[in-house]
C-alpha positions, -999 to 999 in steps of 0.1 A, spaced: -267 -245 85 -279 -223 55 -312 -217 77 -292 -205 104 -272 -181 84 -305 -166 73 -316 -165 110 -285 -148 118 -290 -120 91 -322 -117 100 -311 -111 135 -286 -87 120 -312 -71 103 -335 -67 137 -305 -53 157 -300 -24 133 -338 -13 132 -348 7 158 -382 1 157 -377 -39 162 -396 -57 192 -377 -73 207 -343 -59 196 -317 -86 194 -286 -68 215 -250 -73 202 -245 -101 231 -271 -118 215 -257 -118 180 -222 -126 195 -234 -153 211 -255 -169 180 -224 -167 160 -206 -187 187 -230 -214 184 -230 -214 144 -190 -211 150 -193 -246 165 -215 -263 135 -188 -246 110 -155 -260 132 -179 -293 131 -190 -293 95 -146 -287 86 -134 -316 107 -155 -336 92 -149 -324 55 -110 -327 67 -117 -364 79 -139 -374 46 -101 -357 28 -79 -384 44 -102 -416 38 -101 -397 1 -64 -399 1 -60 -430 15 -79 -449 -14 -113 -450 7 -104 -470 34 -111 -457 69 -79 -444 92 -75 -444 129 -62 -407 140 -26 -409 156 -49 -386 182 -74 -416 186 -46 -443 186 -25 -426 214 -56 -417 234 -54 -432 268 -68 -419 300 -45 -404 329 -44 -421 360 -71 -410 384 -60 -378 407 -65 -387 445 -80 -362 465 -61 -348 492 -80 -334 523 -73 -298 522 -48 -280 548 -53 -258 572 -24 -236 566 -34 -234 523 -74 -224 529 -82 -255 510 -75 -248 475 -78 -277 452 -57 -277 417 -78 -292 386 -56 -317 368 -40 -291 341 -63 -301 306 -47 -300 274 -59 -267 246 -79 -287 226 -102 -301 260 -100 -262 273 -110 -249 240 -139 -274 240 -152 -267 274 -150 -232 265 -169 -235 233 -197 -254 260 -196 -227 284 -204 -203 253 -230 -227 245 -249 -229 275 -246 -189 281 -263 -185 245 -288 -211 252 -297 -196 283 -302 -159 265 -318 -172 239 -344 -187 267 -348 -157 286 -353 -134 259 -381 -158 241 -396 -164 277 -400 -126 281 -413 -120 245 -438 -145 257 -449 -126 290 -450 -99 271 -473 -116 241 -493 -128 271 -501 -101 286 -520 -80 257 -554 -77 264 -575 -63 236 -608 -47 248 -637 -43 223 -667 -22 234 -697 -44 234 -714 -19 209 -693 -26 186 -694 -63 184 -729 -58 172 -727 -42 141 
């Protein structure tokens, strides 16, 4: 985690430096922060679980959420009717599932953006050619 925070600090410093190449945008920083936030939330949840186990005398406790977790019955897909334009409704997800899916979408978008930046920086570095005249090499 500390390395990720150091990397975020470095990216912020690069963002403030007008001569930095490639210069990260504020959207890049926001995407990286979303990645950090996912890790922070995960660590917080693990500490909460550890505190619960400690309060139970170091015995594992099944959380009520896990005990009550039951799969909903499968949804039958209807054939789209001609009058409604074929709109299918997704089953409604609870708040945690929607948040988890949104976090995954942000994570994928941030990974795609980072990959694109890295590939474009690599392409720029690969396209640089250094020409040294033959007369200078014989010194």
